[in-house]
C-alpha positions in Angstrom: 129.8 46.1 106.1 128.5 47.9 103.0 125.7 50.1 104.7 123.5 49.4 101.9 122.8 46.4 103.3 122.6 47.7 107.0 120.4 46.5 109.9 119.3 50.1 109.9 118.0 50.0 106.2 116.2 47.1 106.5 114.5 48.3 110.0 113.6 51.3 108.2 112.1 49.3 104.9 110.5 46.8 107.6 109.0 50.1 109.7 107.8 52.0 106.5 106.1 48.7 105.4 104.1 48.5 108.5 103.0 52.1 108.1 101.9 51.4 104.6 100.1 48.6 106.0 98.4 50.2 108.8 97.1 53.1 107.0 96.1 50.7 104.2 94.0 48.7 106.3 92.2 51.8 108.3 91.1 52.8 104.9 89.4 49.6 104.1 88.1 49.1 107.4 86.5 52.7 106.8 84.7 51.2 103.7 83.8 48.3 105.6 82.2 50.4 108.4 80.4 52.3 106.2 78.8 49.3 104.6 77.5 48.7 108.2 79.7 46.1 109.4 79.7 45.6 113.2 83.1 44.9 115.0 83.3 42.2 116.8 85.5 41.5 120.5 88.8 39.3 119.6 90.6 38.1 122.1 94.1 37.7 122.8 94.1 33.6 121.8 91.6 35.0 119.1 94.7 37.0 117.8 97.4 34.2 118.4 95.4 31.6 116.4 95.0 34.1 113.2 98.6 35.0 113.4 99.3 31.5 111.7 102.5 29.0 112.3 104.9 32.4 113.0 102.9 32.9 116.3 104.4 29.2 117.4 107.9 30.7 116.8 107.4 33.9 118.6 105.6 32.1 121.6 109.3 29.7 121.7 110.9 33.4 121.7 108.8 34.3 124.2 109.4 30.9 126.4 112.9 31.6 125.7 113.1 35.2 126.7 111.9 34.8 130.3 113.5 31.5 130.8 116.9 33.4 130.4 115.7 36.3 131.8 115.2 34.1 135.1 118.4 32.3 135.2 119.9 35.5 134.9 118.2 37.6 137.8 119.2 34.4 140.0 122.7 34.0 138.3 123.9 37.4 138.1 124.8 39.5 141.2 127.4 40.1 143.6 126.0 38.3 146.4 126.4 35.0 144.4 129.1 35.3 142.4 131.6 37.0 144.5 129.8 35.7 148.3 131.2 38.4 150.8 132.2 35.5 153.7 134.6 33.5 151.0 136.2 36.7 150.3 136.4 37.4 154.0 137.8 33.8 154.5 140.2 34.3 151.4 141.7 37.1 152.9 142.5 36.2 156.7 144.3 33.0 154.6 146.1 35.3 152.4 147.1 37.8 155.2 148.6 34.6 156.9 149.8 33.3 154.0 148.3 29.9 154.4 147.6 29.3 150.5 146.6 26.0 151.5 143.3 26.8 153.3 142.7 29.8 150.4 142.9 27.1 147.5 140.1 24.7 149.5 137.8 27.6 150.1 137.6 28.4 146.6 137.4 24.7 145.7 134.7 24.9 148.1 132.2 27.1 146.4 131.1 27.4 142.9 131.1 31.4 142.6 132.7 33.3 139.6 135.7 34.9 142.6 136.3 31.1 143.6 137.4 30.1 139.9 139.6 33.5 139.7 141.2 32.4 142.2 142.1 29.3 142.3 144.2 29.9 138.8 145.9 32.9 140.4 146.6 30.7 143.5 148.2 27.7 141.5 150.7 30.0 140.3 151.9 31.0 144.1 156.2 31.2 144.8 157.1 32.6 147.7 160.8 31.7 146.3 160.1 34.5 143.6 160.2 38.6 144.1 156.5 39.0 145.6 155.0 35.4 146.0 155.2 35.4 142.0 152.5 38.4 141.9 152.8 39.0 138.5 151.9 35.3 137.2 149.3 35.6 140.0 147.6 38.2 138.0 148.2 36.5 134.9 146.2 34.1 136.0 143.5 36.2 137.6 142.6 37.9 134.7 142.9 34.7 132.0 140.4 33.3 134.7 138.1 36.8 135.1 137.7 36.7 130.9 136.8 33.1 131.0 134.4 33.6 133.5 132.7 36.9 131.7 132.4 34.9 128.1 130.9 31.9 130.1 127.9 34.5 131.6 128.2 36.7 128.3 126.4 33.4 127.1 123.3 33.3 128.7 123.0 37.1 128.4 123.7 36.7 124.5 120.9 34.9 124.0 118.3 37.7 125.0 119.8 39.6 122.4 119.3 36.5 120.1 115.7 36.8 121.0 115.5 40.5 120.7 116.5 40.8 117.5 115.0 37.2 115.9 111.6 38.2 117.3 110.7 41.3 115.6 112.2 39.8 112.0 110.1 36.6 112.3 107.0 38.9 112.7 108.0 41.1 110.3 108.0 37.6 107.7 105.0 36.7 109.2 103.3 40.1 108.0 104.7 40.0 104.4 103.3 36.1 104.3 99.7 37.7 105.3 99.7 40.5 102.6 101.0 38.3 100.0 98.1 35.9 100.6 95.8 38.9 101.2 96.3 40.3 97.7 96.6 37.0 96.2 93.1 36.2 97.3 91.8 40.0 96.4 93.3 39.2 92.7 91.1 35.7 92.3 87.9 37.0 94.1 85.8 40.0 93.7 87.8 42.3 95.7 86.0 43.3 98.8 87.2 46.0 100.5 86.5 44.0 103.9 87.9 41.0 103.3 91.4 42.5 102.3 90.9 44.6 105.2 91.0 41.5 107.4 93.4 39.7 106.0 95.9 43.1 106.5 95.1 43.1 110.0 95.8 39.2 110.6 99.5 39.7 108.4 100.0 42.8 111.1 99.4 40.5 114.3 102.8 38.8 113.8 104.4 41.8 113.8 102.8 42.9 116.9 103.8 39.7 118.3 107.5 40.3 117.3 107.3 43.5 118.9 105.9 42.6 122.2 108.6 39.6 122.4 111.5 41.4 121.2 111.5 44.9 123.0 111.5 43.3 126.7 114.3 40.9 125.5 116.1 44.2 124.2 115.6 45.5 127.7 116.8 42.9 129.3 120.0 42.4 127.7 121.0 46.0 128.4 120.3 45.4 131.6 122.0 42.4 132.3 124.9 43.5 130.3 125.5 46.3 132.1 124.9 44.3 135.6 127.5 41.7 134.5 130.2 44.5 133.9 129.8 45.3 137.1 130.2 42.5 138.7 132.9 41.5 136.8 134.4 44.6 138.0 134.1 43.9 141.4 135.2 40.4 141.1 138.5 41.5 139.8 138.8 44.1 142.6 138.5 41.5 144.9 140.9 39.3 143.7 143.8 41.8 142.7 142.8 43.2 146.4 143.6 38.9 147.7 146.6 38.9 145.8 148.2 41.9 146.9 147.5 40.7 150.7 149.6 37.8 150.0 152.3 39.8 148.1 153.1 42.1 151.3 151.9 45.3 149.5 148.6 45.1 151.4 148.8 44.8 155.5 145.6 43.9 157.4 145.2 45.1 160.7 144.1 42.0 161.9 146.9 40.2 160.2 149.0 42.9 161.9 147.7 42.5 165.3 148.4 38.5 164.9 152.2 38.9 164.1 152.4 41.5 166.8 150.7 38.9 169.4 152.9 35.8 167.9 156.1 38.2 168.2 155.6 39.1 171.7 154.6 35.5 172.5 158.1 34.3 170.6 159.6 36.7 172.8 158.6 35.7 176.2 159.2 32.1 175.3 162.7 32.9 174.9 162.7 34.9 177.8 161.7 31.9 179.9 164.3 30.1 178.2 167.1 32.0 179.0 165.9 32.0 182.6 
C-alpha cells in the first residue's frame, strides 16, 4: 500500500485537527469568559445528547465491545479449552491403546482440545508405523488452525470496534465543525456561539477514544492469551499422540502392563501344573 494513504498519516492529520479545534475553542472560550459568561455544569447524558446521531453509533460500539470482552473472558481460558480432567482421561486411554474410549471422551466434550484430538483419532492405524503418527499430527495441526481461527473471529471484533470508534468520533468532530463555521458565516460571528459549537463537535472525538482505547487493550490482551492457550492445546495433543505411538510411556501404564504380564505368567504356570 502506498505510504501516502497509510492509516498512520490519516491518524496524524486527525490529531492535528483535534489540536487545532482545542486551541481555537480555548481562545474563543477566553473571549466569552471575558464577556462575563457563567460556566454551567454539564452531565454525561447532556454531552451524549449534544454529540448528535454519531453518539448512537459509538453507543453500539461500546455495547459490542463489552459483550465481546465478556465472551472472551468466559471462553478463552485453559480450563475451558483444555480441561485437565479430560486431558488425563485421554492420556490414560491412549496409554492403554483404547482409541474408542479416547474418541468417546472427546465426543462428549466440546472443548478445543477435544476437537483437535477428534480429527487425530480418526487417523489412527495400528498397522502402519507408529500407529500412523504422521497423519495424526497433520490432522491435529489442521484442527488446531481451524479452532484458533474460530476463536480469533471474536477477538477480531474488538479490533474492529477499536478502529471504528475513533474514526466515527473524528467524523462527528469534522461534521460538527462544518456546522459551527456555517452558523458563524450566517450570523454576526459571536465568539461564544463558535466556542460552544466546537465544544459540541469535539464530544464525539472524546466518545470515540473512550470506546476505542479499552477495545484496543482487550484486543491485544485476548489475542496474546488465545495464542498461549492454543500452544497449550498443541502440547497436550502432541503428548497424547506420542503416548499412543509408543514414543512416551506413562508410569501408570507401564505398571499396568507389568501387572498384566505377571497375571498372564501365573495363569500359564497354573495351567501347566
